[in-house]
N, C-alpha and C positions, 0 to 999 in steps of 0.2 A: 313467483317463487312457489315451489311445491311444498306440500305438507312435510315431506321427509327432510327437505332442506331446512325448513323452519325448525324442525325438531333437532337437527344437527347443530343449528346455530344456537338454540336454547341450551343445548348440552355444552356447547363451547363457552358459554358464559361462566361455567365452573372450571374452566381451564386454568392451570397455574401459569401458563405462558401469557405474558402481557400482550404480545402481538396478536395471538388468537383471540383473546378476550376482547381487545379493541376492535378487531375486524368483525367479530360477531355482533357487538353492540352497534356498530355502524350499519351493518346489513339489516339488522332487525329494525332499527329506526327507519331505514330507507324503505323497508317493506311496509311500514305504516304510512308511507307517502310523504315523509318530511323532506324538505329540500336540504341540499348539502350544507348550507350556512347554518341552519338550525341544528342539524346533526352534529356539526363541528362544535357548536356551543355546548350541546348536551354532553358530548363525549369528552370534550377538552382537547381537541386537536384542530388542525387547520382545515379549511374547506377543501384545499387541494388534496390533503391526505384522505378525506372522505371520497373525493372523486376518484382518486387512485384505487381505493378499495372497491368502489362500485365497478370500475373498469376491469379490475382483476377478477371480480366475481363473474362478470359477464363473459370474460374470456376463459376462465379456468374452473368456474363453479366452486364447489367446496374445497378444491385443492388450493384456493387462494388463502385458506386459513393457516397454512404452514408457511413460515418465512422462507424465502429463497436464499440461496447462498449469496454472500456479498462479494465473492471472488469475481474478478473480471470475466466476462463471457468469452472474450477472445484475448487470452493472455498475450501481451506484446513481448517479444523476445528482444529486449533492448541491449542485452549484453551477449555477444557470441561466446559460447563455452570454449571454443577453440582458443580464445584469447586469455583464459584464466591464468596460465603460467606467465604470459607476457605482463599482465597486471601485477602479479606477485613480484616479478623481476623489476618492473618499473619502480615499485614502491620500496625496493631494497637498495635503491641508489639515491643519491642526492638530486633534488630537483635542478640543481645547477648543471648537472650532466646533460639535461635536455634543454638547456638554454634559458632557464628561468632565473630571475634575479633574487631568488630566496632559497634558503636552505631548509624550509619548513613545508612538508607535505600537508595539504588539507584534502578532504574528500572532493570538494568542488574543483580544486586545482588538478587533482588526478582525473576527474571527469573531463575537464577541458583538454588535458594532454592526450587522453585516449581518443577524443574526438578529432583533435588536430593530427594525430598519427593515422587516422582513418580506421581505427579499430571498431568504431561504432558509426552507425548511419546518422545518428543525431546526438546532440550533446545531452548526456544523461545528468541527472541530479546527483548531488553528493550522497543522498540517501540511497539511490540505486547502486552506487559504487559500494556503499557500506554493506548492502544486502549481498552483493557479489562476494565481498570479502568474508562476510559471515558464512556464506555457503562454503567458502574455501577453508574455513576454520581459522581465519585471521581476525583477531580482536582489534577493534579500532575505537578507542574511547576519546582520543584527543589528537591534535596535530602532532606529527612526528618531527623531532628535531634531529638534525644531522650536524655533527661537529666537523667543521671545515677549518683547515689550517693552510696558510700560504706556504708553509715549509715543504719543499720538494721531497724531503726525507721523512715526512710525517707518517706515511704508511709503514715504513720500515721501523721507525722508532715506536710506533704504537704496537706493532706486532712483538717487538722485543719486550716491551713493558707488560703486555697482557698475556704473552705466551702464545 
């Protein structure tokens, strides 16, 4: 380690960012020749975290003192945007209309139906469907109930009653 790197690491010990502080502590202990297990005990982290910091320093130098983004490196397009309105239309009808034995939509059930219809290449989680709905401006806080009546005149009577 060069003298300028040591100086930067000592300066990093005064950083308000916990990530930078911890990395500086690890690297300075390592510069003194301590093994990862002893550094982990001294700093209060796992020995794997110490090895990760050492590998990051070897690869990126002082750039390893800044935390990287936690966003996925290759975002997976699980939901095709072309199907946004199809999802909205699906959820505005009763699940019984698509052959399900319930009148209650859940996010997992919507994900299953979307996969069975071939709208997605894999079965998404309910959380993924919730995020799509959030992007569409649709709030989803609980399962949606649909009133279903066996009366064939139900729709006409409902429209007369509600206007």
